[in-house]
C-alpha positions in Angstrom: 51.4 62.0 22.0 47.8 61.1 22.5 45.5 61.8 25.4 45.2 60.4 28.9 42.1 58.4 29.7 40.9 61.4 31.8 40.2 63.3 28.5 37.1 61.1 28.3 35.8 61.9 31.7 32.9 63.9 30.2 32.1 61.6 27.3 32.3 58.3 29.1 29.4 58.9 31.5 27.2 60.1 28.6 27.9 56.8 26.7 27.1 54.8 29.8 23.9 56.7 30.3 23.0 55.8 26.7 23.5 52.1 27.5 27.0 51.5 26.4 29.7 49.7 28.3 32.8 51.9 28.3 36.4 51.1 28.8 39.1 53.8 28.9 42.8 53.4 28.9 46.0 55.4 29.0 48.5 55.0 26.1 51.5 52.9 27.0 54.0 55.0 28.9 51.4 57.6 29.8 49.2 58.2 32.9 49.1 55.1 35.1 50.8 52.7 32.7 54.2 51.2 33.2 57.4 52.6 31.7 60.1 50.9 29.7 58.1 50.0 26.5 60.4 49.5 23.5 57.9 50.8 20.9 55.3 53.5 20.9 54.3 53.2 17.2 50.8 52.7 15.8 51.1 48.9 15.4 52.3 48.6 19.0 49.5 50.8 20.3 47.0 48.8 18.2 48.2 45.6 19.9 47.3 47.2 23.2 43.7 47.5 22.0 43.6 43.7 21.4 45.0 43.1 24.8 42.4 45.3 26.4 39.6 43.7 24.5 40.9 40.2 25.4 41.3 41.1 29.1 37.8 42.4 29.2 36.4 39.4 27.3 35.0 41.8 24.6 34.6 40.3 21.2 33.6 43.5 19.3 33.8 47.1 20.2 33.2 50.6 18.9 36.6 52.3 19.2 37.2 56.0 19.9 40.6 57.5 19.8 42.3 60.9 19.6 45.6 61.8 17.9 47.9 58.8 17.8 45.3 56.6 19.6 42.9 57.5 16.7 45.5 56.2 14.3 45.9 53.0 16.3 42.1 52.4 16.3 42.1 52.7 12.5 45.1 50.4 12.3 43.5 47.8 14.6 40.2 48.0 12.6 42.1 47.2 9.4 43.9 44.3 11.0 40.9 42.9 12.9 37.7 44.1 11.2 35.7 41.2 12.9 36.4 42.8 16.3 35.4 46.3 15.4 31.8 47.7 15.4 33.0 51.1 14.2 35.8 53.7 14.6 35.6 57.3 15.7 38.8 59.1 15.1 39.2 62.5 16.8 41.9 64.3 14.8 43.7 60.9 14.1 47.3 61.0 13.1 48.1 59.4 9.7 51.6 59.1 8.5 52.7 58.3 5.0 53.4 55.6 4.3 50.9 53.9 6.6 52.3 50.4 6.2 51.2 47.0 7.5 47.6 47.1 6.4 46.2 44.0 4.8 
């Protein structure tokens, strides 16, 4: 279910070198995150994106995600287009029906 933030260890420095500010995070329940989450679905993961952006005082971001995190970035973009500069989905999961989009 998704990748750990270390999957971006090679990409992140290249983006920084190109002048981007980079934030990487583990999916809830993975890596260094806490356990005991009640939901691991796409809307829940998308809400974590909002929390990260808010915590880092970032109004708008280019989102990159792989697998289920790719799906959550697309979901977040549909819910909050004003906060998204673009989305890069690396093999994003998409389930039918993909509900909850405005």
